[in-house]
Each structure stands twice: as structure tokens, then as C-alpha cells.
SEMI-527407 format. One line per 8 residues: number of its first residue (from 1); for each residue x, y, z of C-alpha. Coordinates in steps of 0.25 Angstrom, whole numbers, always signed. Example, Ala and Ser with C-alpha at 12.3 -4.5 7.8 and 13.67 -1.06 7.14 Angstrom:
BEGIN
1> +49,-18,+31; +55,-4,+29
END
This chain:
BEGIN
1> -174,-13,-56; -165,-1,-60; -152,+0,-54; -155,+11,-45; -167,+5,-39; -160,-8,-37; -149,-1,-30; -159,+6,-21
9> -166,-7,-18; -153,-14,-15; -147,-3,-6; -159,-3,+3; -161,-18,+3; -147,-22,+6; -148,-13,+18; -159,-21,+24
17> -154,-34,+19; -141,-32,+26; -148,-27,+39; -156,-40,+38; -143,-48,+37; -137,-42,+49; -150,-44,+57; -150,-58,+54
25> -136,-60,+57; -139,-55,+71; -150,-65,+72; -140,-76,+68; -130,-71,+79; -141,-71,+90; -146,-85,+85; -132,-91,+85
33> -128,-85,+99; -130,-91,+112; -132,-78,+120; -136,-64,+117; -141,-51,+123; -155,-46,+123; -150,-33,+116; -146,-41,+104
41> -160,-47,+102; -166,-33,+104; -157,-27,+94; -160,-38,+84; -175,-35,+86; -173,-21,+83; -165,-24,+70; -176,-34,+66
49> -186,-22,+67; -177,-14,+59; -176,-25,+49; -191,-27,+48; -193,-12,+45; -182,-12,+34; -187,-24,+27; -201,-19,+27
57> -197,-5,+21; -189,-11,+10; -200,-21,+6; -210,-10,+6; -200,-1,-2; -198,-12,-13; -213,-14,-14; -216,+0,-15
65> -205,+2,-26; -212,-10,-34; -226,-4,-33; -221,+10,-38; -215,+3,-50; -227,-7,-54; -220,-13,-66; -208,-18,-58
73> -207,-31,-51; -197,-34,-39; -184,-38,-43; -177,-51,-38; -169,-43,-29; -181,-35,-23; -188,-48,-21; -177,-54,-14
81> -176,-41,-5; -191,-42,-2; -190,-57,+1; -179,-56,+11; -183,-43,+17; -197,-50,+20; -191,-62,+26; -181,-54,+34
89> -193,-45,+38; -200,-58,+43; -188,-62,+51; -186,-48,+58; -201,-47,+61; -202,-61,+67; -189,-58,+75; -194,-46,+81
97> -208,-53,+85; -201,-64,+92; -191,-56,+99; -202,-47,+104; -208,-59,+111; -196,-61,+120; -197,-52,+133; -185,-42,+133
105> -179,-40,+147; -166,-41,+153; -155,-50,+147; -157,-64,+151; -154,-78,+146; -169,-81,+144; -172,-68,+136; -160,-70,+127
113> -163,-85,+125; -177,-81,+121; -172,-71,+111; -162,-80,+105; -173,-91,+104; -181,-81,+95; -169,-79,+86; -167,-94,+85
121> -181,-97,+82; -182,-86,+71; -169,-91,+65; -174,-105,+63; -188,-100,+58; -184,-90,+48; -172,-96,+42; -164,-84,+45
129> -151,-90,+40; -156,-92,+26; -162,-78,+26; -149,-72,+30; -142,-79,+19; -152,-74,+9; -151,-60,+14; -136,-61,+12
137> -138,-65,-2; -148,-54,-5; -138,-44,+2; -127,-48,-8; -136,-46,-19; -140,-32,-15; -125,-29,-13; -122,-33,-27
145> -135,-26,-32; -131,-13,-25; -116,-13,-30; -120,-17,-44; -131,-5,-45; -121,+5,-39; -110,+1,-50; -121,+1,-61
153> -125,+15,-56; -111,+20,-56; -107,+14,-69; -119,+19,-77; -124,+31,-69; -112,+39,-70; -105,+35,-83; -115,+39,-93
161> -109,+48,-104; -100,+56,-96; -110,+61,-85; -99,+61,-75; -93,+75,-73; -78,+74,-75; -67,+79,-85; -65,+71,-97
169> -50,+70,-95; -47,+68,-80; -38,+58,-73; -40,+53,-59; -29,+43,-59; -34,+29,-53; -48,+33,-51; -60,+30,-60
177> -73,+36,-65; -85,+32,-58; -90,+22,-68; -76,+15,-69; -75,+15,-54; -88,+8,-53; -84,-3,-63; -71,-5,-55
185> -79,-8,-42; -85,-21,-48; -72,-28,-44; -74,-25,-29; -88,-30,-28; -85,-38,-15; -79,-26,-8; -91,-17,-12
193> -101,-27,-8; -94,-28,+6; -93,-13,+7; -108,-12,+3; -112,-21,+14; -104,-14,+24; -111,-1,+20; -124,-8,+21
201> -121,-13,+35; -116,+1,+40; -129,+7,+35; -139,-1,+43; -140,+10,+54; -144,+20,+43; -155,+11,+39; -160,+9,+53
209> -159,+24,+55; -168,+27,+42; -178,+16,+47; -179,+23,+61; -181,+37,+55; -191,+31,+45; -182,+36,+33; -180,+21,+27
217> -190,+19,+16; -185,+5,+12; -178,+9,-1; -167,+19,-2; -159,+23,-14; -145,+19,-15; -141,+34,-13; -149,+35,+0
225> -146,+22,+6; -139,+20,+19; -128,+12,+12; -124,+24,+4; -125,+33,+16; -115,+24,+23; -106,+23,+11; -105,+38,+10
233> -103,+41,+24; -92,+30,+24; -85,+36,+12; -85,+50,+19; -79,+43,+32; -68,+37,+23; -64,+51,+18; -65,+58,+31
241> -53,+61,+39; -51,+69,+53; -44,+81,+48; -53,+83,+35; -57,+97,+39; -46,+100,+49; -38,+109,+40; -50,+117,+36
249> -54,+120,+50; -40,+125,+53; -40,+135,+42; -45,+149,+48; -57,+155,+43; -55,+167,+34; -55,+180,+41; -67,+188,+40
257> -69,+195,+26; -56,+190,+21; -55,+183,+8; -69,+188,+4; -62,+194,-9; -61,+180,-15; -76,+180,-18; -75,+193,-26
265> -70,+196,-40; -55,+198,-41; -50,+212,-43; -39,+214,-53; -26,+215,-46; -15,+225,-49; -5,+214,-49; -9,+203,-59
273> -3,+192,-51; -13,+196,-39; -25,+193,-48; -34,+181,-44; -45,+173,-50; -60,+175,-46; -63,+165,-35; -78,+169,-36
281> -78,+166,-51; -71,+153,-49; -81,+148,-39; -93,+152,-48; -88,+149,-62; -74,+143,-61; -69,+129,-62; -57,+121,-58
289> -47,+126,-48; -46,+140,-40; -32,+141,-34; -29,+150,-22; -15,+152,-19; -7,+161,-9; +5,+162,+0; +6,+153,+13
297> -3,+159,+23; -11,+168,+14; -24,+162,+18; -27,+152,+7; -33,+141,+17; -42,+151,+24; -47,+156,+10; -50,+142,+5
305> -58,+139,+18; -66,+151,+16; -69,+148,+1; -73,+134,+5; -83,+139,+16; -88,+152,+10; -102,+153,+5; -98,+162,-6
313> -90,+150,-12; -102,+141,-11; -111,+152,-18; -101,+154,-30; -99,+139,-32; -114,+138,-33; -113,+147,-45; -104,+137,-51
321> -111,+125,-48; -125,+129,-50; -135,+118,-46; -124,+108,-45; -121,+104,-30; -107,+109,-25; -98,+101,-15; -86,+109,-9
329> -74,+102,-2; -61,+108,+4; -48,+103,+8; -36,+110,+15; -23,+104,+14; -15,+106,+26; +0,+101,+27; +0,+103,+42
337> -11,+93,+44; -13,+78,+42; -9,+70,+30; -23,+70,+25; -23,+86,+26; -12,+87,+16; -15,+75,+6; -23,+72,-6
345> -30,+61,+2; -35,+71,+12; -39,+80,+1; -47,+70,-6; -53,+64,+6; -58,+78,+11; -63,+82,-3; -71,+69,-4
353> -76,+69,+10; -82,+83,+8; -86,+81,-6; -93,+68,-3; -100,+73,+10; -106,+85,+2; -109,+76,-10; -117,+66,-2
361> -124,+77,+4; -129,+82,-9; -136,+69,-11; -136,+71,-26; -141,+58,-34; -137,+53,-48; -135,+40,-55; -121,+39,-50
369> -123,+43,-35; -119,+29,-31; -105,+32,-33; -101,+36,-19; -108,+24,-13; -100,+15,-22; -87,+23,-19; -90,+21,-4
377> -92,+6,-6; -79,+5,-14; -71,+11,-2; -79,+4,+9; -86,+10,+21; -80,+14,+34; -89,+5,+43; -83,-8,+36
385> -76,-17,+45; -64,-18,+35; -63,-3,+33; -58,+6,+45; -66,+19,+47; -53,+28,+45; -49,+21,+32; -48,+32,+21
393> -50,+30,+7; -38,+26,-2; -33,+37,-11; -39,+30,-24; -53,+30,-18; -51,+45,-14; -48,+49,-28; -59,+40,-34
401> -69,+47,-24; -64,+61,-28; -66,+57,-42; -80,+52,-39; -83,+65,-32; -80,+75,-43; -85,+66,-54; -100,+68,-53
409> -111,+64,-63; -119,+75,-68; -132,+71,-61; -125,+73,-48; -115,+83,-51; -108,+90,-39; -98,+102,-40; -86,+101,-31
417> -77,+113,-26; -65,+109,-18; -57,+119,-10; -43,+113,-8; -33,+122,+1; -18,+121,+3; -13,+113,-9; +1,+116,-5
425> -1,+109,+8; -4,+96,+1; +7,+85,+5; +8,+78,-9; +12,+82,-23; +5,+95,-26; +4,+91,-41; -5,+79,-37
433> -14,+88,-29; -15,+98,-40; -19,+87,-50; -30,+82,-41; -36,+96,-40; -35,+99,-55; -41,+85,-57; -53,+89,-48
441> -54,+103,-54; -56,+97,-68; -70,+92,-65; -80,+103,-69; -88,+100,-56; -75,+103,-47; -68,+116,-43; -57,+117,-34
449> -52,+129,-25; -38,+127,-20; -27,+134,-13; -12,+133,-11; +1,+141,-10; +7,+146,-23; +16,+134,-26; +21,+132,-40
457> +14,+119,-42; +0,+125,-39; +3,+138,-47; +6,+130,-59; -7,+121,-57; -17,+132,-54; -12,+145,-59; -21,+144,-71
465> -33,+141,-62; -41,+153,-55; -32,+157,-43; -29,+167,-32; -16,+171,-25; -21,+174,-11; -11,+183,-5; -14,+193,-16
473> -28,+194,-11; -28,+195,+4; -22,+209,+7; -35,+215,+11; -39,+202,+19; -26,+203,+27; -28,+217,+30; -42,+214,+35
481> -37,+203,+44; -26,+211,+50; -34,+223,+53; -46,+215,+59; -37,+206,+68; -29,+218,+73; -41,+226,+75; -46,+215,+84
489> -34,+219,+94; -37,+230,+104; -23,+235,+103; -24,+237,+88; -37,+244,+89; -30,+253,+98; -19,+255,+88; -29,+258,+77
497> -36,+268,+86; -23,+275,+89; -16,+274,+75; -26,+268,+64; -16,+271,+53; -5,+263,+59; -15,+252,+62; -19,+251,+48
505> -5,+252,+43; -2,+240,+52; -13,+232,+45; -8,+236,+31; +7,+232,+35; +2,+218,+39; -6,+217,+26; +5,+221,+17
513> +16,+212,+24; +7,+200,+24; +8,+198,+9; -5,+191,+9; -2,+180,+20; -13,+179,+29; -5,+170,+39; +5,+181,+41
521> -5,+191,+44; -11,+182,+55; +2,+181,+62; +6,+195,+60; -7,+200,+66; -6,+191,+78; +8,+197,+80; +4,+211,+79
529> -8,+209,+89; +2,+203,+99; +10,+216,+97; -2,+224,+99; -6,+217,+112; +8,+219,+117; +7,+234,+115; +16,+235,+103
537> +17,+249,+98; +13,+252,+83; +28,+253,+80; +30,+239,+87; +18,+233,+79; +24,+238,+66; +38,+232,+70; +31,+219,+74
545> +25,+219,+60; +38,+222,+53; +45,+211,+60; +36,+201,+55; +41,+194,+43; +32,+193,+30; +35,+179,+27; +27,+168,+36
553> +40,+160,+39; +47,+172,+44; +35,+176,+52; +34,+162,+58; +49,+162,+61; +48,+176,+68; +36,+170,+77; +45,+159,+81
561> +57,+168,+84; +48,+176,+93; +47,+164,+102; +58,+163,+112; +62,+153,+123; +52,+145,+129; +41,+149,+120; +49,+145,+108
569> +52,+131,+114; +37,+130,+117; +33,+133,+103; +44,+124,+97; +38,+112,+106; +24,+115,+101; +29,+115,+87; +36,+102,+88
577> +24,+96,+95; +15,+100,+85; +23,+95,+73; +25,+82,+80; +10,+79,+82; +5,+70,+72; -8,+78,+71; -12,+92,+75
585> -11,+92,+91; -23,+98,+98; -21,+110,+108; -22,+100,+120; -12,+90,+114; -2,+102,+112; -4,+106,+126; -1,+92,+131
593> +11,+91,+122; +16,+105,+126; +18,+100,+141; +32,+101,+146; +29,+91,+157; +33,+78,+150; +27,+69,+161; +14,+76,+162
601> +7,+67,+151; +13,+54,+157; +9,+57,+171; -5,+64,+168; -16,+55,+173; -27,+49,+164; -40,+57,+162; -46,+69,+153
609> -42,+83,+155; -51,+93,+162; -58,+103,+153; -50,+114,+160; -37,+108,+157; -40,+106,+143; -45,+121,+141; -32,+126,+148
617> -22,+118,+141; -29,+122,+127; -29,+136,+130; -14,+136,+136; -10,+128,+123; -16,+139,+114; -9,+150,+121; +5,+142,+120
625> +3,+140,+105; +0,+155,+104; +12,+159,+112; +22,+149,+108; +18,+146,+93; +14,+160,+89; +2,+154,+81; +10,+145,+73
633> +3,+134,+79; -12,+137,+80; -24,+130,+86; -34,+125,+76; -49,+122,+75; -56,+120,+88; -64,+107,+88; -79,+107,+90
641> -80,+93,+96; -77,+91,+110; -63,+85,+114; -63,+71,+118; -53,+69,+130; -44,+80,+125; -41,+71,+113; -37,+78,+101
649> -47,+76,+90; -40,+80,+78; -42,+67,+71; -57,+69,+71; -65,+78,+62; -71,+90,+70; -77,+103,+66; -66,+113,+68
657> -67,+127,+73; -55,+136,+71; -49,+143,+83; -50,+158,+82; -58,+157,+69; -72,+162,+66; -78,+148,+67; -89,+147,+78
665> -89,+137,+89; -75,+138,+95; -73,+147,+107; -62,+157,+107; -50,+152,+114; -50,+163,+124; -64,+160,+128; -62,+145,+128
673> -70,+139,+139; -65,+127,+147; -75,+117,+142; -71,+121,+128; -56,+119,+130; -56,+106,+123; -59,+113,+110; -46,+121,+110
681> -39,+109,+116; -43,+100,+104; -40,+111,+93; -28,+107,+85; -15,+115,+84; -9,+117,+70; +0,+126,+62; -5,+140,+60
689> -2,+138,+45; +5,+129,+35; +16,+139,+34; +19,+138,+49; +21,+123,+48; +31,+125,+36; +38,+135,+45; +39,+127,+58
697> +43,+114,+51; +54,+121,+42; +67,+115,+46; +74,+127,+52; +62,+131,+61; +59,+117,+65; +73,+115,+69; +72,+127,+78
705> +59,+122,+84; +65,+108,+87; +77,+114,+95; +68,+123,+103; +62,+114,+114; +70,+106,+124; +78,+94,+119; +69,+84,+126
713> +56,+89,+119; +49,+79,+110; +36,+83,+103; +32,+69,+102; +33,+67,+117; +25,+79,+119; +14,+74,+110; +14,+61,+116
721> +12,+66,+130; +1,+75,+124; -6,+63,+118; -4,+54,+130; -11,+65,+138; -23,+64,+128; -23,+49,+130; -24,+51,+145
729> -35,+61,+144; -45,+52,+137; -57,+49,+146; -62,+35,+147; -76,+40,+142; -70,+45,+129; -60,+34,+126; -62,+27,+113
737> -54,+20,+103; -51,+32,+95; -47,+41,+106; -39,+31,+113; -31,+26,+101; -29,+39,+95; -23,+44,+109; -14,+32,+110
745> -9,+34,+95; -6,+48,+97; +3,+45,+109; +10,+34,+101; +13,+42,+89; +20,+52,+97; +28,+41,+104; +32,+35,+91
753> +38,+49,+87; +46,+51,+99; +58,+44,+93; +69,+35,+98; +75,+45,+108; +69,+42,+121; +64,+28,+122; +60,+29,+137
761> +51,+41,+133; +45,+32,+122; +43,+20,+131; +37,+29,+142; +27,+36,+133; +22,+23,+127; +20,+17,+141; +12,+30,+145
769> +3,+28,+133; +1,+14,+137; -2,+17,+152; -11,+29,+148; -19,+20,+138; -20,+9,+148; -26,+19,+159; -36,+25,+149
777> -41,+12,+143; -43,+6,+157; -51,+18,+162; -66,+16,+163; -76,+25,+156; -89,+30,+162; -95,+17,+158; -85,+9,+166
785> -78,+3,+153; -64,+5,+149; -58,+7,+135; -52,-7,+135; -65,-14,+140; -73,-8,+129; -64,-16,+119; -62,-29,+126
793> -73,-30,+137; -62,-30,+147; -51,-20,+152; -40,-30,+153; -34,-27,+140; -23,-17,+135; -28,-4,+128; -19,-9,+116
801> -29,-20,+113; -40,-10,+109; -32,-6,+97; -33,-11,+83; -32,-26,+82; -30,-26,+97; -30,-39,+105; -33,-41,+120
809> -19,-44,+124; -13,-32,+118; -4,-24,+127; +5,-11,+125; +16,-19,+119; +6,-23,+108; +4,-9,+106; +19,-7,+105
817> +20,-18,+95; +9,-13,+86; +14,+1,+86; +29,-3,+83; +34,+3,+96; +47,-6,+96; +55,+3,+106; +44,+1,+116
825> +44,-14,+114; +59,-15,+116; +58,-6,+129; +47,-15,+135; +54,-28,+131; +67,-22,+137; +59,-20,+150; +51,-33,+151
833> +53,-45,+142; +39,-49,+136; +34,-63,+138; +33,-72,+126; +18,-71,+126; +18,-56,+125; +30,-55,+115; +23,-65,+106
841> +10,-58,+106; +17,-45,+103; +24,-52,+91; +11,-57,+86; +6,-42,+87; +18,-37,+79; +16,-47,+68; +1,-48,+67
849> -4,-34,+71; +7,-26,+64; -2,-21,+53; -14,-17,+61; -13,-3,+67; -15,-3,+82; -21,+11,+83; -35,+13,+78
857> -33,+24,+67; -40,+36,+74; -34,+47,+65; -20,+40,+66; -13,+36,+54; -6,+23,+57; +5,+16,+49; +1,+2,+44
865> +12,-8,+47; +12,-19,+37; +22,-29,+44; +27,-32,+58; +37,-23,+65; +50,-32,+63; +57,-25,+75; +45,-28,+85
873> +44,-42,+80; +59,-44,+82; +58,-38,+96; +47,-47,+100; +54,-60,+95; +65,-56,+104; +56,-54,+116; +49,-68,+117
881> +40,-67,+106; +36,-81,+101; +32,-79,+86; +19,-87,+83; +22,-87,+69; +33,-94,+60; +47,-89,+63; +49,-86,+49
889> +37,-76,+49; +44,-69,+61; +57,-68,+53; +49,-62,+42; +44,-51,+51; +58,-48,+56; +64,-48,+42; +53,-39,+37
897> +59,-28,+47; +73,-30,+44; +75,-33,+30; +79,-21,+21; +72,-18,+8; +80,-26,-3; +88,-18,-13; +84,-20,-27
905> +90,-31,-36; +95,-39,-24; +104,-51,-28; +100,-65,-26; +112,-67,-18; +107,-57,-7; +93,-62,-8; +98,-76,-4
913> +107,-71,+7; +95,-64,+13; +87,-77,+12; +98,-85,+19; +98,-74,+30; +83,-75,+32; +84,-91,+33; +94,-90,+43
921> +86,-80,+51; +74,-90,+51; +83,-101,+56; +88,-92,+67; +74,-89,+72; +71,-103,+73; +84,-106,+80; +81,-95,+90
929> +68,-100,+93; +74,-113,+99; +85,-106,+107; +84,-99,+121; +90,-85,+121; +94,-77,+133; +89,-62,+131; +90,-51,+141
937> +78,-43,+145; +86,-31,+142; +78,-29,+129; +75,-34,+115; +89,-33,+110; +94,-45,+119; +104,-55,+112; +107,-70,+114
945> +116,-71,+126; +122,-85,+124; +129,-92,+113; +119,-97,+102; +121,-107,+90; +113,-106,+77; +116,-116,+65; +129,-120,+72
953> +134,-106,+74; +137,-101,+88; +134,-86,+91; +141,-79,+102; +134,-74,+114; +130,-60,+115; +133,-52,+128; +122,-51,+138
961> +120,-48,+153; +118,-58,+164; +108,-68,+161; +98,-76,+169; +92,-88,+161; +77,-90,+163; +75,-105,+163; +60,-106,+161
969> +51,-102,+149; +38,-100,+156; +29,-88,+152; +30,-76,+161; +18,-71,+169; +18,-58,+162; +19,-53,+148; +34,-49,+151
977> +45,-58,+157; +56,-51,+164; +69,-56,+168; +73,-43,+176; +85,-39,+167; +91,-53,+166; +91,-63,+154; +81,-73,+152
985> +80,-84,+142; +69,-84,+131; +65,-98,+126; +60,-98,+112; +51,-108,+105; +60,-120,+101; +60,-124,+86; +67,-134,+78
993> +80,-129,+72; +82,-133,+57; +95,-139,+53; +101,-129,+45; +115,-126,+39; +124,-119,+48; +126,-104,+46; +140,-101,+41
1001> +141,-87,+47; +139,-85,+62; +140,-70,+60; +128,-71,+51; +120,-79,+61; +123,-69,+72; +118,-58,+63; +105,-66,+60
1009> +103,-69,+75; +105,-54,+79; +95,-49,+68; +85,-59,+72; +85,-58,+87; +89,-43,+89; +84,-31,+84; +92,-20,+78
1017> +100,-11,+88; +91,+1,+85; +76,-1,+83; +69,+8,+73; +60,+19,+77; +47,+16,+83; +37,+11,+73; +28,+22,+70
1025> +14,+16,+69; +8,+29,+65; +11,+36,+52
END
């Protein structure tokens, strides 16, 4: 059998064989169990019927294939497939027949017993265990066959005589050509086999769906198999990220009829420096890179968006591509966005996701069309237990995937056009980005249109390429924009009616003063319309225009200086809140944060907001942004999807609609109905333009913004209160893991950033999160089930137990330990001393769960902690924790947090001294475990209050307050044992004290005891568990 036929047969057979194996595994479970539910037997009967149909279709397809090729006999593999399918078919048919004999009614012991009797009898009669083993063997054979045929296809199909399209001299760093990559995969066969089985298991529902819709014909080619569909979708999921199309949605649409000149032939300019390369000719005939450059605010991003979406671009590209399919993809760098929006990783993931989505839709076939299935197998599938859904592809696999994308064989050649905007907003080294673009553009089937500011590094790289300086071409566009927007104003129309000459001169003055900067025109036209509506005379309008600076920074400064008193304080607060946010805040979040009543969020009862309040808050916040921030902060896209419990949904991809643009679907804000208020409430707030961010964050301006609000203002506290209100506003019906933990995490990340200035506020806020979360997770939904009960079957557990690697006895102190909230633990241990049982449980958490993030990663990037937090371990050892592991291991944890990094070329003498100190520390810990200490409940900084002796050396007592000795060592009734501010004795586990040489330096012994049993006077800042 030829390799392709073998691959087709194996890919169809493995799907059915794996389905059969899992079916027999269910039979075995019911055979071995002593009880069961009628529903389980009903489901088993349904799957047996599916299995019967699948086996029948596969056998008939194989026999039909043999009859069409009369000279061909069944291969050994095909014979094994037919034999085992026939036997499995008989088992399924008999099972259905016997189960149908048992009357089906209500759940009863008699009915379940009869059903289980059918399973037991069938198990003995049909030797199902042996059949199961033979099926496992055949599945292993099929897995090896599929992988071997894929590798054969890739190595021989794409590597014959330079058929793959790529430049002769090109360097991709650590990546490999397709054939070399396929050969390198042989060393990872075990991983590939497991990934293939995961993909097969995840594809069963597709098979059943095809069977029910009568689209399953028994044999599917590898390209059309459900496994390949699963692999392709999984790969796209690994490339997807929430903000992948966010920046494009925020860029305004080109104003009507502006930029149309770019599709016409260039007219020779009077000034040679203003000449430009024909974009139309480059689309139709050109190759390589077309560079659009221009001043900040000249409209480069708006033009790039138009070029990418305009049908005229598509028509001209078809002239270049001919009959070859075209795939376009775009990316817009945005340095005010997330890390992915300004990095090469975000660029590659976006280009690959768009390119592959359209590439798969083309459905072109060739001898090497298996490469994406093979590539998906190498990276794993998202439904695998070992691979988190949100785990992105590593950089090496991204670059390898991009190389595979552009290196096509001639049989399935695809032309690619990439539109990449804002190279100057890339966060890395520009030269590396330029090298990547030049590498891609060196392929004959790839062309790139890119834009950037006219930086020297870009000019040196692209000045020999077709290019365009935008501000030299937008004079007429700016005049048209100014005239149209002013003409929409009644007062300007009245001015034009009275003095048309002056009205046109005003437009001309705007155009000439703009110098090609569209953003400047937008702001100036707004200012003039404000003057017109206020009744300014023509001379006053002209004076207003003359006073506006020509440079953007000077214009922004004048806008800020125009704000006085309370309005400027309000604006400064909003700017600080916006910058302190980890992600773009929604209009509703900003309205919560912009609340001067600091007790409102803490005292607000649980429950969602009424639609009318959401509507009113959103409209009011929009007006405050307009009046206070003067357009420097603007409201972005309206989201089409309904808002869940007023929660910000910026982590999820949505179809955006720009506020105030020509896009359909979003109601005008002035006409916003109450029931549509959530659309405006969920819209994100962002800088008007990158130049605004650069201006506001410049040291001089930012210092003035910081000084404006009251001294007690803290933007992180404001944002915490906003996110706390969001947490309280979730309804039990909509509560799920994603919404709950995202809300908790957003509260916590703001608490972490509060700083060390106000410990009471820090403690109060954490307690407020705990209390609110307890109330929320204890509320019953409309089905009468609480959030906690969905996890544990009982509501008698804390909400922390529902986190990653949660345990039933977890409490909020567990949360504090896992999130490195050291100050909170210190404060709580000051109030009430923990019991030995609780402290020991927390110590176990600190050591054994330190490297597992507590919070499910719903769009939140978490720092991975590789080792325990030494300060927390030390704190717990001082507060009754009884380590269940060897004392040396505990010391190793403590030492790991206190040792400084050794300097290079340390002398042997110093190394011996350190080792000697470590040995003394170990002996000290063994000694302390056999001695009773007195410690006050005043806090974790308590010291021994009586004279002690170690290795024959007596240490002086340290001063303490009045003491009252506790004489019994019984366990307290609660998790905490309180001594009401007096001193109690803690009895530690006695151990044998080895005979050791006496220490010669009592001072050194004192230092060691103090280092072991007492933390440093000042704890480090709170461990920030989020990046």
C-alpha cells in the first residue's frame, strides 16, 4: 500500500480503535464496580450503537477500496483492523441486545443489578480483557504507522530538487528547513505518540457528529480527518491572545474620501524631497517592503488600517498574485498596550494566527500538506491534561512556525502580504525587528507594507525601498476634514453665511498651521467648535487659533494649563488612576475608582447593579473625561457582547466597534438607551495617541500631576475599591471560576502595589476581599447551589480551596502564604497566635505549594516562584509550626533566603568559616527543639525571656514585659490560642542533643540564635506574586 493510502487507513482506523478501547474501559469500570446509575448503562448502550455503526462503515470502506483495486490484497495491518473491528462489532451488538432486555424505569437496586449482570456475563463470554489488550496493541501499531507516514511524506514530498520556495541564502537562526525538522522529530517519538493519542481522544465528538449527520464514509484522508481538524484548532488556540485585535479596533476609520490619493499615480512634486513611490504599482508589480513614514500624529496607523481593509488593495494584489491564493495579515504595535502588543512575540503570534486561519480555509492540498498536523503534534494540543489551555508557544516554535508558513512548496504556493504598523512602538531593539522584516521580505511570495516615524535606524534600512512621507501628502485631506467638521456645526454655518471669505480663510489657516499632523487638526477643530458654541466672534476665533501652539507637546501643555482648581485635581487623579492600572480600565471601573467616598466600596452590599445605575455612571464618566481630561484620555471600542455582572471583559476577544466612528452597531452616546448602558460601561479608556502618553509621562509633567491631588490620594487604593465593587457586583447565577478568580486577583494586585506606608489600610483591604469573597461564594444561585458546593459537594469550605491545587482545609491564611503576603501574616499573628496544627499546615503549604500559582491564569500573568519564601518559613517556625521534615531541610530553606550571592574567587578559608556557621546553626535548631521558650503574643518578633545555655555558654535574658506561664501543652479548641496579651510558654518537640565541642565565642552564638529565631527588623516589601 502506498504511504498516502496507509496514512488514510490508519488515521480513520485509529479513531475507531481508540473509541473502542475507551468503550471497553467503561465496560470494565461497570464490571468492577459494586454500584452504578441507570444513566451510566444508558450512555454505554448509546456508545455501543455508535461503535457498531463506525465499525461497519470502516469495514465496508476497506472492502470497497479492495474491490476498486482488484489486483491488491489486504495488507496485514488492514486484516488486523478488519478482524478486531468485526470482533468489537459483535461485542457492541450483543451488549445492546442484552441491555435492551432489561426493563428501564426508575433507579432501583434490582434494575441496576440486572444491568450489571449483563455486563458481567458479557465480560466472561466474550473475553473482553483479551480483546482490550489486542486493541491496545493495534492502536500502538496505528500510531507508529501514522507518524512514520507523516515523516516520510514531509521528508520526501517537500524536499525534491528545490521545490520549496525560499531564497538561496537565508538565515533563520536556530530554525530548520521542513525536511531537516522532520528528521529531527524522530528523537521525540514517545512525546509525539502521546500527543497523537490526545488528539484522537479529543476528536471523538467530531466523529460522532459526522456519523449523526451522515457525513462519515468510513475512510477519511489524513487532511480531512477529525484528528487534523483538532490539531489545527489547537494550534490556533495556542497562538490566540485576548488583545490580538484590540489595537486595530481602537484605530479610527479614515475620514470619508481622505487618503484616496494613495491609489492614484504620483504627481511630480515641485520639491524633490516630497516625491513618493507609487503604492499602486508596488501592490500590482512590486516586491519586498513599502515603507510609510511621517511625523507623530500624521495619520500613519489610520492609513495602514485603511490599506489593509480596502477592496482596492485586494484588487491590485490579485494582479500581482494571478491564480495563486493571497493571504493577508496585519499587526499594529502599541506601546501603551500590553507586553504582547509591543513585542516580537505578539507580532509572530498574530501573523501566524491570521495566516494559518486563512491558510487552513484555502484547503489547498499537496504532498507536504501534512506539515501543520506534524507541527501541531510537536507542540502538543490544548486539551491535553499536561498542557494548560493558556500556555503559549515558546519563541523557538514561533519562529519555526513562521518559517513553515512562508516556505511553501510550489504545488500549494500561497502569497503572503503583511501590514505591520508602528515599528517605532516596538519595545525591543529596532535592528532585530528590521532584520526579521527584511528576512521575510526576501521570499518571492512575501511582501510587507510597514510604517514608522522617520527614525534614523528605519531610514537607513528602508530608504532604498519604495516609500512615502505622509505629512507631505495630506494637505488636501486636512483641509477637507476641517471644513467638513466645522460645517457640521450650526454656528460655523451661520459664520459662513455671514462671511464666507473669512470662514474659508479660517480653514486655510488651520491647514497651513497643521503641517501635515492630523492629530493636531482634530484637537484644534474641537477647540474652535467649543469657541463657536460659546459665541466667539471671528476675531476671537482667530485669536484662539493663533494662541494654539503648532507642536503637539506645547498644545497638550496648553490644554492642561487651561484646567484650573478642582478640574485639574480631578484630571490629575484620573491620569494617576489610569497609569496605575495593570490593564486599560473600563468606563465603569474608572467611575468606581473616581469616587471620593473611600468608605463607599467597603460598605456597599453584595449584588449586581441595576441597569439604570450602570447607564448613568457610564454617561457621567464620559462627561467627566471630556471636561477634565480634554480628550487626552478617550473612550475606545464599544463591545458587542453583553456585559457580565458589570465585569470588565478586556481579557477576552470581542468584536470591537469604535465610539464615534462610522462602524455600525454602536448607538450614539447621546441616544444611549438604559438597556444599552452596559456597552458604554464596558468600553475601555485609553490615551488619545501615543504622543499623549509620552507627554503625560515625561518627568516634568508627571511631577506636576502627582502634586495636584490631596496628600492622602492613592491611585492603587482607588483601583482596589473599584475592583472590590466589581467583585461584590457578581451575581451567583453568573459566578464561575474565571470571573471569580479574575476579580480576586485584580483586587489583590492593587493591594500589593499600595506600598508600606499604611499597614492598617493594607490589612483592612485584604480582610474586605476575604469577607466579600466569602459572602459571594456562599450565596445560592437559582438552582440552589453555592459556588463552593459545586467544587466539594458541600458548602463547609473556604473559597481559597477552589484555587489551583486547593485543599479542603485551606483558609485565608493559606491564601496569604501562597501569595507571599508577609505583612498580613505578621499582623494576624500579632492579634492571635496560631495553633500548632494551623501553623504546621501553613508551613507545609509554604514549602510544598510554593511553585504552583494559586490563581487560575485568566489573562493574568503570574510570577513563578521556584523556592519557598524564607521570611514566611521563618515566621511560621516562630509561631508554633512543627516541621514534619528534617530540621536540616528547614534550615536549607531559611539559608536560601538569607545567603547573599558569593563573590567570585572566594578563598577556601571563608568557605570553611561559612560551613562552620551552618553546622552551628543546625546544632542550634536541634537545641531549640528541646527547650521551652517564653514568647509574648505581641508579635512574631518575640525573643527568649530567660537565661539560656547552649554548648556550655550562657546567654543573657532579653527584656520582656510581665509574664504568665502556661503549664499545660494541650491543643487549643480553635485554630488560634490566645493569651490575652500575656506571655505563654511554647513546648517544642524534645530531641537528643549531640555531644559537641563548646563554642568559644558567646557573641557568635548570640548572633546565630538571633538570626535563627528572629527575622530582620524590617521585612522586605510584600511579595508580588503577579508580574
